[in-house]
C-alpha positions, 0 to 999 in steps of 0.5 A: 633236301634243304632245311629251313628254320631253327635248329638247336643243339648242344655238344659235350664232346669235341668231335660232335662239333666237327660237322655242326656248321654245314659248310665249315669243319671244326676240329675243337681240342678243349683246354680246361676250365670245367666240361666241354660245352658248345651251345649252337643255334642255326637258322637255315635261310635257304641258300645261307644260314645264320649260326649263333654260339657259346663255347667253354675255352678251346683251341681249334682248327677250322676250314671253309667247305670248298662251295662256302664263304664265312663272315665271322663276328666274335662277340663275347670275350674277344680280348682274349680271342687269337685267330690265325696269330693275331689278338682281336678286340671288339669290332673285328670281322673275320672273313675266309673263303673256300678251303681257307683255314682258321686257327683260333684260340681263346682261354675264356668262354666265348660266343660268336656268330657266323654267317655261311653263304655260297661261295659263287653267290658272294659276289652278287649278294654282298658286293665286295670290292674286286680284291676282297679276300672273301672272293679269293678261294683259300683266303682269310683276312681280318677287319676292323669294322666301322663301329656303327656297321658292326653294332648294326650287324650285332643288333641283328644277330642278337635279335634273331638268336633271342627270337630263335630262342624263345619263339623258334616257330616264327622262322618256320614261315617263310616270310620271316626267314627272307626278312631276316635274310634280307637284314643280315645280307644289308649288315654283311654288306656294310661290313665288307665295304672297303671304305667302312672297314680296315684290314688287320695285316698279320706280320710276316713272322705270324704267317710263318708260325701259322704254317708251323702249327698247321704242319704239325697239326697234320703230321698228328692227323696222321699219326693218331694212332700213337702219342707224339712228342716235342722232340719228334715233332721238331725233327719232322718239321725241322725246326728247333724247339724255340721256334716250335715254342714260338709258333704254339704260344703265338697261334694257341697261347699255349706251349707245344708241350701242353698242346701235345698233352691235351691231344694225348688226353683227347686220345685217352678220352676217345679210348675210354668212350670207344664202344670197341674196347669197354673192358679196358681199365683206365691205367692201361689206356693212360699209360698206353698214351704215355701217361706214367704219373697217374696222379697227375694224369687223373688231376689233368684229365678232370681239369680238362673235361670236367670229370674223371677218367673213371666217370668217363668209362662208367658213362661209356659203359652205361651206354653201351649196355643201354644199346644193347638191351 
């Protein structure tokens, strides 16, 4: 059954955001600066939806569903945002078609809007040029939009977000939803019009580095049961340590060592929160994931998640007891 109207959610765990935006899979890895938090407002508009969100610093892998296409507008702290290895600036628009992958990183809190449409209807709804990336399955592109077109779209998005926050019942009615849908489609049409934007072409080195990072992530997903270290990753991917470092710094603005540590910290957090193993000690879980300096581990964990490992474990045990009672 298709949903209509406004849906507002807050997420405090990275795994909770995986399917938060219907039509997009997102894997988020927190990079510190306080507790992980994502606030997401979704306005369902028939066959399409508008998503506006705020997020704490994280790096992530996003992928469009096979039947969806996405227009993305970064709004806050755009100058520190890196998308597929390209540093952004105000007025940038990302488009990615079905099955396309997007790698993003921002060391600062950020906000964005995303318009998610049915892939088969994009040509009719937006009338992009025939060679537009949004019509090509698996394709992704960044555009520097015409300032007036971008500002108009941002104005519509901000008005919709403010209305959804203050009087969400407005979008429970059909006519306001239809009016917002029409306004968004007109604004999006101008954003993808070839005479009003210029594609930002990533250098060949960026594409090669992105492939290395994607291959590394795929290997890590297959081996989520154990910690992976830099040397093993270099051997498996047949790349030098310097090439691996260049790839991660270009795409995620961090070193592979830090990325792997963040992954292992996330694995520890998942183990601490697991109801299947609520009696394990923090120390044994940390050692099992390769953290031998327990003081440094505790410091890094708090820096990443905004709480101590013991606090995570205590909350998990408390919820398990509550569920059982």
